[in-house]
C-alpha positions, 0 to 999 in steps of 0.5 A: 873487789876490783875484779878486772885486776884479778882477771888480769892476774888470773890470765898470768897464771894461765899464761905460764910466765912464772906467776903461779896460783900460789902467787895469786893467792898471796896477792889476794891476801895482801890486797884484801886481807886474810878473811876477804881473800878466803871468802873470794876463794870459797866463792871460786871453790863453788865454781870448781865443784860446779855449784856456785851459790846465789851470793853476789860474790859467786857472780863476781868471781865467775870471770876470774874462775873462767880465766883461771880454768878449772885446774888452776882455780882448784889449786888456788882454792886448795892453797887456802885450805892448807894450814901451812898458809894460814896467817901466823898469830902474833903475840905481844910481849908485856913490857 
């Protein structure tokens, strides 16, 4: 995970230039895939709740959390818990 890139994106959220926590969430999914983005969000959620775990990912996302701030990090992690944002299953048709 290129944390420097995501720190810059988190700074954009805080600057209020129109790039929002939901934009960041979608960009995480696009770049990392759903599963890895959910893992990153779960690690961020640990910081939101004030109990990050010892897993290395929690340390990795700490600078992103610091740049987002509590409120925006909470919104970002909540985005992943909203079922409307879950990837839609693709169904294959039999020929």
